[in-house]
matplotlib code that plots the C-alpha trace (Angstrom):
import matplotlib.pyplot as plt

x = [126.7, 129.1, 132.2, 133.4, 136.7, 138.2, 141.2, 143.4, 143.8, 146.7, 144.9, 146.4, 144.2, 143.1, 141.7, 138.9, 135.3, 131.9, 128.9, 125.8, 123.3, 123.1, 120.7, 120.6, 121.9, 125.3, 125.9, 126.3, 127.6, 128.7, 132.8, 134.1, 137.5, 139.4, 141.9, 143.6, 140.7, 138.0, 135.6, 135.3, 132.3, 134.1, 132.1, 132.3, 133.1, 131.1, 132.0, 130.4, 130.9, 129.2, 132.5, 134.9, 136.0, 135.0, 133.2, 133.1, 129.7]
y = [-0.9, 0.0, 2.2, 4.5, 5.4, 9.2, 9.5, 12.4, 14.4, 12.0, 9.0, 8.1, 6.8, 8.3, 6.7, 8.5, 7.2, 8.0, 5.8, 4.4, 4.4, 8.4, 8.5, 9.8, 13.2, 13.2, 16.3, 16.1, 12.9, 12.2, 11.0, 8.6, 7.7, 5.1, 4.4, 2.0, 2.4, 1.6, 3.7, 7.6, 9.6, 13.1, 16.3, 19.5, 18.3, 16.3, 15.0, 16.3, 13.0, 14.9, 17.6, 14.9, 17.8, 18.2, 21.3, 22.6, 22.6]
z = [129.2, 126.0, 126.3, 124.0, 124.3, 123.8, 121.4, 121.0, 118.0, 117.2, 117.7, 121.2, 123.5, 127.4, 129.9, 129.2, 127.7, 127.3, 128.1, 125.4, 128.5, 129.1, 126.0, 122.7, 123.2, 120.9, 122.1, 126.2, 127.2, 130.7, 130.8, 132.9, 133.7, 134.3, 137.6, 139.5, 142.2, 139.5, 137.3, 138.0, 137.3, 135.5, 137.1, 135.7, 132.4, 129.3, 125.8, 122.5, 120.9, 117.5, 117.6, 119.7, 122.1, 125.7, 127.0, 130.8, 132.7]

ax = plt.figure().add_subplot(projection="3d")
ax.plot(x, y, z, "-o")
ax.set_aspect("equal")
plt.show()
């Protein structure tokens, strides 16, 4: 499972990432967040990797 970090528009990293295990659809990726307790799957949000934006589900 390759983790791809999500960056802000100014180039600073965020605690969010998406994984390539979700398939080849770049327009709807599941978002995960690294926390002190571990990795958590975010609900209610998907990531459009082709446009580099979050979108609500």
